[in-house]
Structure formats: C-alpha cells, structure tokens
C-alpha positions in Angstrom: -3.2 -3.6 7.6 -0.1 -5.9 7.6 -1.1 -8.0 10.6 -4.9 -8.1 9.8 -4.3 -8.7 6.1 -7.1 -6.3 5.4 -5.9 -4.2 2.6 -9.1 -2.2 2.0 -7.3 0.9 3.2 -4.7 1.0 0.4 -6.3 4.1 -1.2 -6.1 5.8 2.2 -2.4 4.8 2.4 -1.9 6.4 -1.1 -3.5 9.6 0.1 -1.3 9.6 3.3 1.9 8.9 1.2 1.0 11.7 -1.2 0.3 14.1 1.7 3.7 13.2 3.1 5.4 14.1 -0.2 5.4 10.9 -2.2 5.3 11.6 -5.9 6.1 8.0 -7.1 3.4 7.2 -9.6 4.0 3.5 -9.4 3.5 3.5 -5.6 0.4 5.7 -5.7 -1.2 4.0 -8.7 -0.6 0.6 -7.1 -2.3 1.7 -3.9 -5.3 3.2 -5.7 -5.8 0.4 -8.3 -9.4 -0.7 -7.7 -8.7 -4.1 -9.3 -5.4 -4.6 -7.5 -4.9 -7.7 -5.4 -3.0 -6.9 -2.2 -1.6 -9.5 0.1 0.9 -9.7 2.9 4.2 -9.1 1.3 2.8 -6.4 -1.0 5.8 -4.5 -2.3 4.4 -1.1 -1.3 3.5 -2.1 2.2 6.8 -3.8 2.6 8.5 -0.6 1.3 6.6 1.6 3.8 7.5 -0.8 6.7 11.1 -1.0 5.7 11.0 -4.8 5.0 13.2 -6.3 2.4 
C-alpha cells in the first residue's frame, strides 16, 4: 500500500488492526471512512509502519 500508493485496502487494514486487538476508534474510523483521502504519509499507515 505504501509503495504502490494504492490505499483502496484501507478498510481491510482496519479489519486486520481490529482483529489484532486495536480498539482506537480514530484509527479504525479513519481507515473505514469511504470519503477519506489517503496518501503516502497517511498518519495511520505511518503509525503501523513505525514511521515518525
């Protein structure tokens, strides 16, 4: 997702994070927002990848 800049899998990322125990509503809502614009540097993707 990060390298290809194809963020269409953000809802799947939300599901995976939730399955792994994530309960942060801001993270899950951001990933699932159908009107959200996701770009390289997206705070959720950077958080998952450990980027600052």
